[in-house]
NUKESE-908964 format. One line per 8 residues: number of its first residue (from 1); their letters; for each residue x, y, z of N, C-alpha, C, O. Coordinates in steps of 0.02 Angstrom, whole numbers, plus 50000, padded with zeros to 5 digits. Layout:
REM NUKESE-908964
NUM = a = X,Y,Z,X,Y,Z,X,Y,Z,X,Y,Z; ...
This chain:
REM NUKESE-908964
1 = xxxxxxxx = 49785,50540,49391,49861,50529,49355,49850,50467,49303,49814,50417,49307; 49891,50486,49255,49893,50442,49207,49926,50379,49216,49981,50380,49243; 49894,50313,49192,49922,50253,49219,49973,50222,49152,50007,50171,49158; 49971,50252,49103,50012,50207,49053,50061,50278,49013,50049,50338,49013; 50106,50248,48988,50147,50302,48953,50114,50337,48903,50123,50398,48894; 50070,50300,48864,50023,50331,48813,49979,50384,48841,49972,50438,48813; 49945,50366,48903,49902,50416,48915,49942,50478,48960,49916,50533,48973; 49997,50461,48977,50041,50511,49003,50050,50573,48953,50036,50631,48965
9 = xxxxxxxx = 50079,50546,48890,50093,50588,48843,50037,50618,48825,50042,50680,48824; 49975,50594,48808,49907,50621,48793,49894,50684,48832,49879,50740,48811; 49904,50659,48911,49880,50720,48961,49940,50756,48979,49937,50791,49029; 49997,50753,48945,50054,50788,48964,50071,50778,49040,50088,50827,49074; 50066,50718,49065,50080,50706,49140,50147,50662,49137,50153,50622,49184; 50189,50662,49099,50256,50639,49109,50288,50642,49173,50313,50593,49201; 50288,50700,49196,50323,50718,49273,50292,50678,49318,50330,50644,49353; 50240,50674,49325,50194,50634,49381,50205,50565,49358,50217,50527,49404
17 = xxxxxxxx = 50203,50541,49303,50220,50467,49300,50275,50455,49318,50285,50404,49351; 50337,50507,49299,50405,50471,49326,50407,50474,49392,50437,50432,49426; 50373,50526,49420,50380,50524,49499,50352,50462,49535,50375,50439,49587; 50299,50439,49501,50261,50379,49528,50308,50322,49520,50306,50281,49565; 50348,50312,49473,50391,50249,49460,50443,50260,49493,50471,50209,49513; 50476,50327,49510,50530,50331,49555,50508,50319,49621,50552,50295,49657; 50446,50330,49652,50431,50322,49716,50430,50244,49731,50449,50220,49785; 50399,50199,49666,50396,50130,49682,50466,50103,49684,50479,50052,49715
25 = xxxxxxxx = 50511,50138,49648,50583,50109,49653,50608,50126,49710,50650,50087,49733; 50594,50177,49744,50618,50202,49816,50593,50151,49867,50633,50128,49908; 50522,50132,49865,50483,50102,49916,50527,50019,49908,50546,49985,49956; 50535,50002,49832,50559,49931,49835,50632,49921,49854,50656,49867,49870; 50669,49986,49850,50738,49982,49868,50752,49974,49948,50795,49939,49975; 50704,50016,49978,50716,50031,50052,50725,49969,50095,50777,49961,50126; 50675,49924,50097,50679,49868,50134,50733,49821,50131,50761,49804,50183; 50754,49797,50066,50808,49763,50056,50879,49798,50076,50929,49768,50096
33 = xxxxxxxx = 50874,49867,50066,50945,49905,50089,50936,49907,50159,50988,49928,50184; 50888,49892,50207,50892,49912,50279,50912,49846,50291,50965,49838,50321; 50881,49799,50272,50899,49726,50295,50972,49714,50278,51006,49694,50325; 51001,49721,50219,51070,49722,50203,51120,49759,50263,51169,49734,50291; 51095,49818,50271,51126,49857,50321,51128,49839,50400,51175,49850,50439; 51070,49811,50412,51067,49788,50483,51097,49716,50490,51116,49702,50547; 51105,49675,50447,51140,49616,50435,51216,49627,50441,51251,49590,50475; 51241,49685,50406,51312,49700,50412,51325,49745,50475,51381,49744,50499
41 = xxxxxxxx = 51287,49776,50499,51296,49809,50556,51298,49889,50540,51319,49931,50579; 51273,49902,50476,51287,49970,50455,51222,50006,50461,51174,49974,50442; 51210,50066,50484,51145,50100,50487,51129,50139,50436,51156,50193,50430; 51089,50120,50396,51061,50162,50336,51016,50205,50346,50998,50239,50298; 50990,50213,50401,50948,50260,50417,50871,50239,50413,50856,50180,50425; 50820,50287,50398,50753,50241,50382,50738,50271,50310,50705,50323,50306; 50758,50244,50260,50734,50281,50199,50664,50261,50169,50643,50203,50164; 50634,50313,50150,50560,50310,50125,50550,50357,50078,50578,50411,50086
49 = xxxxxxxx = 50512,50344,50023,50483,50398,49981,50432,50456,49993,50396,50458,50043; 50431,50496,49952,50371,50541,49968,50307,50504,49973,50271,50506,50023; 50296,50470,49918,50225,50432,49919,50219,50390,49992,50166,50382,50022; 50281,50368,50012,50265,50327,50085,50250,50375,50141,50211,50360,50186; 50279,50432,50137,50267,50481,50187,50204,50497,50191,50173,50494,50244; 50175,50517,50131,50111,50536,50130,50054,50483,50142,50001,50500,50168; 50070,50415,50122,50020,50357,50148,50020,50352,50212,49966,50349,50242; 50079,50353,50245,50082,50361,50330,50047,50416,50353,50007,50406,50399
57 = xxxxxxxx = 50055,50475,50331,50022,50531,50367,49946,50520,50360,49908,50528,50407; 49926,50499,50293,49849,50496,50289,49832,50436,50331,49783,50447,50366; 49856,50381,50337,49842,50323,50394,49830,50347,50466,49783,50333,50503; 49884,50389,50480,49877,50418,50557,49819,50467,50561,49780,50463,50609; 49811,50511,50514,49749,50558,50521,49688,50517,50513,49637,50532,50544; 49689,50463,50471,49614,50429,50477,49604,50384,50545,49548,50365,50560; 49656,50368,50582,49651,50336,50641,49632,50384,50684,49587,50371,50724; 49663,50450,50685,49645,50490,50732,49568,50517,50728,49535,50535,50777
65 = xxxxxxxx = 49547,50517,50667,49470,50536,50655,49420,50476,50683,49364,50490,50704; 49447,50409,50680,49410,50357,50694,49417,50350,50773,49365,50338,50803; 49465,50355,50803,49475,50347,50878,49461,50410,50920,49438,50403,50976; 49475,50475,50893,49472,50532,50933,49531,50544,50980,49532,50589,51023; 49583,50499,50968,49644,50511,51010,49708,50514,50965,49719,50487,50911; 49747,50556,51004,49804,50582,50970,49867,50524,50967,49921,50536,50941; 49853,50469,50993,49902,50412,50992,49865,50349,50962,49804,50347,50950; 49903,50308,50952,49891,50244,50933,49933,50199,50889,49993,50210,50897
73 = xxxxxxxx = 49921,50154,50845,49966,50122,50824,49951,50106,50755,49893,50112,50734; 50005,50084,50714,49993,50059,50638,50014,49989,50645,50057,49975,50687; 49991,49945,50610,49999,49869,50623,49984,49847,50550,49959,49879,50505; 50010,49774,50551,50014,49736,50497,49952,49722,50440,49957,49699,50383; 49897,49742,50475,49821,49733,50451,49811,49798,50422,49768,49804,50378; 49842,49844,50440,49825,49913,50404,49876,49897,50340,49860,49933,50292; 49922,49861,50328,49969,49859,50263,49940,49820,50222,49940,49838,50163; 49909,49759,50239,49867,49715,50209,49818,49673,50242,49838,49630,50282
81 = xxxxxxxx = 49764,49678,50232,49702,49644,50275,49698,49574,50268,49650,49544,50291; 49751,49541,50230,49755,49468,50224,49801,49455,50283,49808,49396,50298; 49831,49495,50316,49878,49468,50363,49844,49439,50424,49791,49469,50436; 49857,49393,50462,49823,49352,50497,49809,49400,50564,49753,49406,50587; 49861,49430,50588,49851,49473,50643,49879,49531,50640,49913,49541,50590; 49871,49592,50696,49900,49656,50691,49972,49658,50707,50006,49707,50693; 49998,49600,50736,50069,49596,50761,50114,49565,50713,50174,49578,50711; 50084,49521,50673,50128,49478,50627,50109,49474,50567,50048,49475,50557
89 = xxxxxxxx = 50152,49469,50510,50125,49475,50450,50116,49396,50415,50141,49351,50449; 50090,49380,50367,50087,49315,50340,50163,49297,50321,50202,49337,50296; 50178,49225,50337,50247,49210,50334,50255,49194,50249,50307,49190,50216; 50196,49188,50230,50196,49149,50152,50188,49218,50105,50189,49214,50043; 50179,49282,50142,50180,49333,50097,50205,49389,50115,50172,49432,50146; 50283,49397,50095,50331,49451,50118,50290,49519,50078,50293,49575,50103; 50261,49510,50031,50242,49566,49986,50163,49574,50001,50125,49525,50000; 50143,49636,50015,50067,49655,50016,50033,49635,49947,50060,49613,49896
97 = xxxxxxxx = 49963,49649,49958,49925,49644,49890,49933,49699,49842,49915,49696,49783; 49967,49756,49875,49972,49812,49832,50044,49819,49793,50059,49870,49762; 50083,49767,49798,50152,49756,49765,50209,49775,49788,50206,49822,49829; 50265,49752,49775,50329,49763,49805,50351,49826,49812,50390,49837,49858; 50334,49873,49774,50343,49943,49767,50295,49992,49795,50297,50052,49782; 50245,49960,49841,50200,50009,49872,50225,50020,49947,50266,49986,49978; 50189,50078,49969,50208,50103,50033,50195,50043,50083,50234,50030,50129; 50138,50007,50072,50117,49958,50123,50175,49902,50129,50197,49887,50184
105 = xxxxxxxx = 50196,49876,50076,50251,49829,50083,50326,49856,50110,50368,49819,50135; 50333,49916,50101,50389,49947,50124,50383,49949,50200,50423,49926,50241; 50329,49980,50211,50338,49979,50300,50317,49916,50326,50339,49904,50382; 50276,49868,50297,50277,49806,50323,50343,49769,50333,50345,49726,50377; 50399,49781,50295,50454,49753,50300,50509,49793,50331,50567,49774,50333; 50484,49853,50358,50538,49895,50392,50518,49913,50467,50549,49895,50518; 50460,49952,50465,50433,49979,50533,50390,49918,50570,50395,49911,50631; 50354,49880,50535,50320,49835,50550,50258,49868,50605,50230,49920,50587
113 = xxxxxxxx = 50242,49843,50658,50192,49879,50704,50218,49933,50733,50272,49917,50758; 50206,49997,50742,50238,50045,50771,50178,50094,50802,50125,50104,50773; 50197,50126,50870,50158,50158,50901,50169,50228,50897,50226,50246,50912; 50129,50270,50879,50135,50340,50869,50105,50388,50916,50054,50376,50948; 50138,50442,50919,50087,50501,50964,50102,50570,50924,50156,50586,50901; 50047,50604,50922,50046,50655,50867,50044,50729,50934,50007,50728,50983; 50084,50779,50919,50074,50832,50961,50016,50873,50943,50006,50877,50882; 49970,50908,50987,49901,50936,50966,49927,50997,50932,49889,51021,50890
121 = xxxxxxxx = 49987,51029,50942,50006,51079,50895,50036,51063,50826,50060,51108,50792; 50037,51002,50806,50068,50986,50745,50138,50956,50750,50160,50937,50805; 50178,50950,50682,50241,50939,50690,50256,50866,50666,50218,50831,50635; 50325,50850,50689,50348,50777,50679,50308,50732,50731,50305,50743,50792; 50277,50678,50694,50253,50614,50735,50296,50587,50767,50348,50569,50737; 50289,50573,50845,50339,50531,50876,50328,50468,50871,50270,50452,50855; 50370,50423,50881,50362,50356,50879,50400,50334,50947,50451,50359,50972; 50362,50280,50968,50391,50246,51034,50452,50207,51013,50452,50170,50963
129 = xxxxxxxx = 50503,50216,51051,50571,50178,51035,50563,50099,51020,50584,50066,50972; 50526,50080,51074,50527,49997,51079,50497,49978,51013,50519,49928,50985; 50442,50019,50981,50403,49998,50931,50437,50002,50864,50415,49970,50817; 50498,50046,50856,50532,50060,50802,50607,50010,50785,50644,50017,50736; 50614,49966,50837,50666,49930,50842,50670,49875,50785,50624,49834,50778; 50718,49875,50750,50720,49839,50685,50743,49769,50714,50803,49755,50720; 50705,49736,50727,50721,49665,50761,50667,49611,50732,50610,49630,50720; 50685,49548,50722,50643,49503,50703,50642,49431,50752,50683,49423,50797
137 = xxxxxxxx = 50596,49390,50739,50600,49335,50781,50663,49294,50771,50692,49293,50717; 50684,49259,50826,50751,49240,50824,50746,49172,50767,50697,49142,50746; 50822,49162,50753,50823,49102,50690,50869,49133,50639,50861,49188,50615; 50919,49092,50626,50964,49102,50570,50993,49174,50558,51038,49201,50589; 50955,49201,50501,50990,49260,50479,50967,49321,50525,51005,49365,50543; 50900,49319,50543,50870,49351,50613,50916,49365,50661,50927,49424,50677; 50950,49312,50691,50995,49307,50749,51053,49366,50740,51070,49405,50785; 51073,49366,50690,51131,49417,50672,51107,49484,50663,51148,49529,50675
145 = xxxxxxxx = 51046,49502,50643,51021,49566,50649,51004,49583,50721,51019,49637,50747; 50974,49539,50750,50953,49552,50831,51010,49556,50870,51004,49576,50928; 51076,49537,50845,51143,49555,50884,51178,49618,50864,51234,49631,50886; 51147,49658,50823,51182,49719,50796,51225,49712,50728,51268,49751,50708; 51204,49653,50698,51241,49640,50635,51309,49612,50649,51326,49602,50707; 51351,49599,50593,51419,49580,50589,51473,49623,50628,51513,49602,50670; 51467,49679,50608,51504,49733,50648,51485,49737,50714,51528,49741,50758; 51415,49735,50731,51395,49753,50798,51418,49696,50845,51443,49707,50900
153 = xxxxxxxx = 51405,49633,50817,51433,49568,50861,51509,49572,50866,51532,49549,50919; 51554,49598,50820,51619,49606,50828,51635,49658,50885,51679,49646,50927; 51600,49714,50884,51616,49766,50918,51594,49744,50996,51627,49765,51043; 51537,49700,51008,51521,49676,51063,51566,49628,51100,51565,49624,51161; 51610,49586,51057,51655,49549,51084,51714,49572,51109,51750,49542,51149; 51727,49643,51074,51785,49678,51096,51770,49724,51161,51804,49721,51212; 51716,49763,51153,51697,49809,51196,51656,49783,51250,51662,49805,51308; 51608,49731,51233,51564,49702,51273,51503,49746,51284,51507,49802,51260
161 = xxxxxxxx = 51450,49730,51317,51380,49764,51326,51327,49735,51281,51344,49698,51235; 51266,49748,51292,51215,49725,51256,51221,49742,51175,51256,49788,51154; 51187,49707,51142,51196,49727,51069,51152,49794,51051,51103,49809,51085; 51171,49826,51004,51139,49883,50986,51106,49879,50932,51134,49871,50877; 51039,49883,50938,50981,49873,50881,50977,49935,50842,50978,49991,50867; 50973,49922,50782,50949,49977,50741,50871,49994,50738,50829,49950,50751; 50854,50054,50721,50782,50072,50721,50765,50102,50654,50802,50137,50619; 50693,50081,50639,50662,50121,50579,50611,50165,50602,50559,50144,50629
169 = xxxxxxxx = 50627,50237,50591,50586,50288,50617,50551,50323,50548,50586,50350,50505; 50485,50319,50543,50459,50352,50479,50461,50430,50485,50437,50453,50537; 50481,50464,50448,50479,50542,50445,50418,50566,50426,50410,50573,50365; 50371,50581,50466,50304,50600,50451,50291,50662,50493,50307,50669,50552; 50259,50707,50455,50240,50777,50480,50172,50786,50479,50146,50773,50425; 50131,50806,50527,50060,50837,50528,50050,50901,50550,50085,50918,50599; 50006,50947,50525,49997,51013,50532,49942,51016,50587,49913,50963,50602; 49927,51072,50617,49877,51086,50663,49810,51084,50622,49761,51055,50644
177 = xxxxxxxx = 49810,51112,50565,49763,51112,50516,49738,51040,50504,49679,51025,50504; 49788,50997,50494,49769,50925,50474,49724,50895,50552,49670,50864,50553; 49755,50910,50594,49725,50884,50663,49655,50907,50667,49608,50871,50682; 49651,50976,50652,49581,51004,50669,49530,50972,50617,49472,50959,50632; 49556,50962,50559,49516,50925,50514,49493,50873,50539,49432,50865,50536; 49528,50830,50565,49520,50759,50588,49467,50764,50639,49417,50730,50628; 49470,50798,50689,49431,50807,50746,49363,50839,50722,49311,50826,50754; 49362,50879,50669,49297,50900,50654,49261,50854,50613,49205,50871,50594
185 = xxxxxxxx = 49285,50802,50595,49234,50750,50557,49242,50697,50596,49200,50654,50581; 49280,50679,50641,49279,50606,50675,49247,50608,50741,49202,50650,50748; 49260,50570,50790,49219,50546,50848,49229,50609,50895,49185,50612,50937; 49279,50662,50898,49273,50718,50937,49249,50784,50910,49268,50839,50930; 49205,50773,50863,49179,50840,50834,49138,50877,50892,49099,50845,50926; 49147,50938,50901,49118,50977,50937,49145,50978,51012,49126,51023,51049; 49184,50937,51033,49201,50924,51100,49266,50990,51109,49294,51026,51068; 49273,50982,51180,49314,51040,51214,49394,51027,51179,49433,51074,51172
193 = xxxxxxxx = 49408,50971,51163,49480,50958,51139,49482,50976,51058,49534,50994,51032; 49430,50969,51027,49413,50991,50960,49417,51088,50972,49451,51127,50939; 49385,51099,51010,49379,51180,51008,49455,51204,51028,49482,51251,50998; 49486,51170,51079,49555,51199,51099,49603,51188,51050,49651,51226,51049; 49600,51137,51003,49645,51137,50945,49632,51189,50890,49675,51213,50854; 49556,51204,50890,49546,51245,50838,49556,51323,50856,49555,51366,50812; 49567,51338,50925,49588,51401,50959,49664,51406,50947,49682,51463,50933; 49716,51356,50950,49770,51355,50936,49789,51375,50858,49835,51413,50843
201 = xxxxxxxx = 49743,51340,50808,49761,51355,50739,49731,51427,50724,49756,51458,50677; 49687,51452,50753,49667,51524,50749,49726,51568,50766,49751,51610,50729; 49747,51550,50833,49800,51587,50855,49860,51604,50813,49886,51659,50806; 49877,51543,50785,49934,51541,50738,49920,51585,50679,49960,51628,50660; 49855,51573,50648,49844,51599,50577,49840,51676,50606,49885,51710,50581; 49804,51706,50645,49801,51784,50676,49873,51814,50680,49890,51870,50661; 49913,51765,50710,49985,51804,50718,50016,51805,50659,50057,51850,50649; 50003,51755,50608,50039,51750,50546,50016,51811,50499,50053,51837,50457
209 = xxxxxxxx = 49945,51833,50511,49924,51889,50475,49919,51951,50507,49902,52001,50477; 49935,51950,50571,49931,52014,50604,49866,52036,50636,49857,52090,50665; 49819,51983,50627,49752,52000,50665,49750,51982,50736,49770,51926,50754; 49731,52021,50774,49715,52006,50850,49649,51963,50867,49593,51979,50849; 49662,51908,50903,49599,51870,50904,49572,51889,50976,49604,51886,51028; 49513,51907,50968,49475,51935,51029,49468,51865,51085,49480,51873,51145; 49450,51809,51062,49455,51746,51112,49522,51728,51122,49561,51713,51076; 49537,51728,51196,49603,51709,51213,49606,51626,51196,49565,51586,51217
217 = xxxxxxxx = 49658,51612,51156,49671,51533,51140,49685,51502,51190,49703,51534,51239; 49680,51431,51194,49699,51386,51254,49767,51380,51255,49794,51376,51200; 49804,51380,51309,49879,51376,51317,49893,51295,51297,49850,51253,51287; 49958,51287,51292,49974,51213,51277,49958,51172,51337,49940,51114,51324; 49959,51188,51391,49944,51151,51452,49874,51138,51459,49852,51085,51481; 49841,51183,51443,49768,51170,51444,49740,51121,51387,49695,51080,51395; 49775,51132,51326,49760,51072,51287,49784,51002,51296,49753,50951,51280; 49848,51006,51326,49875,50935,51346,49824,50915,51398,49803,50858,51390
225 = xxxxxxxx = 49800,50946,51447,49755,50935,51507,49690,50907,51475,49667,50852,51493; 49662,50945,51428,49600,50921,51386,49609,50854,51355,49562,50815,51361; 49663,50833,51321,49679,50780,51288,49679,50721,51335,49654,50666,51325; 49713,50745,51391,49727,50684,51441,49667,50674,51474,49664,50618,51499; 49606,50716,51485,49544,50697,51516,49502,50650,51470,49452,50623,51492; 49523,50641,51406,49489,50580,51354,49503,50516,51380,49560,50504,51400; 49459,50474,51382,49465,50414,51386,49475,50372,51319,49436,50388,51275; 49517,50324,51304,49528,50302,51236,49464,50258,51220,49439,50222,51264
233 = xxxxxxxx = 49439,50262,51156,49377,50227,51134,49392,50155,51127,49442,50131,51100; 49337,50121,51159,49346,50040,51156,49353,50020,51084,49389,49971,51071; 49322,50053,51035,49336,50035,50971,49406,50039,50938,49422,50006,50889; 49450,50088,50974,49510,50106,50952,49564,50048,50967,49604,50029,50924; 49560,50022,51033,49603,49969,51064,49683,49992,51036,49716,49961,50995; 49701,50048,51067,49769,50070,51066,49816,50052,51104,49793,50036,51158; 49875,50047,51103,49925,50021,51146,49955,50077,51193,49964,50133,51168; 49972,50067,51257,50009,50118,51294,49992,50187,51282,50036,50225,51262
241 = xxxx = 49931,50208,51291,49908,50280,51274,49927,50329,51334,49898,50324,51387; 49971,50371,51325,49995,50419,51374,49937,50467,51389,49939,50500,51441; 49885,50474,51347,49835,50520,51370,49788,50483,51402,49740,50517,51423; 49785,50413,51415,49727,50387,51447,49728,50400,51526,49681,50380,51562
């Protein structure tokens, strides 16, 4: 991709360059918009750009490849290796080394550390609700957000009940083909789980093309059972793994 306007004109790549700048703008806008909305008690949802979705998808697939598990977590050291721990960013660095308009900075200031689960048949990535809560360490501005924002605090005084925290839930989708590729190159290469996922992919492909598969594909229950029989890798170090 062209990196300058001159190169873009020379390579007829202005559309891609425009998309790149737009994505950076969307990323840089997402986290202050979420913070302001949460402070006021107005839920603005989970804004993210196309580049941010692609970045998170690739990160999740990379983790599946490395760990051999369909569950895991994304953390602050994924966003920036300079962060001291997986659970907290550096207080002196609100932006990552990739810049304020990067997917890494956007997710660091919205999702934070998140726990994910991927369906063997693909689809939307599931996120643990406790890990998507938009909350912060207590103190000052953060206390208002942690209590549901200005409107939320007012509502709590009138109606009562616990504060209603907002969530940031990344909209990320992976296909069976993506999962199959991750397993074929990762720690589970050649295992029963990888073969079961391969059968699911072939079944879907044959159904779409009208070709009958002679080998009976594994059922969803069989795949789930196969995945559940796997023990998490010591290298992975994942949180609350439902397949373990």
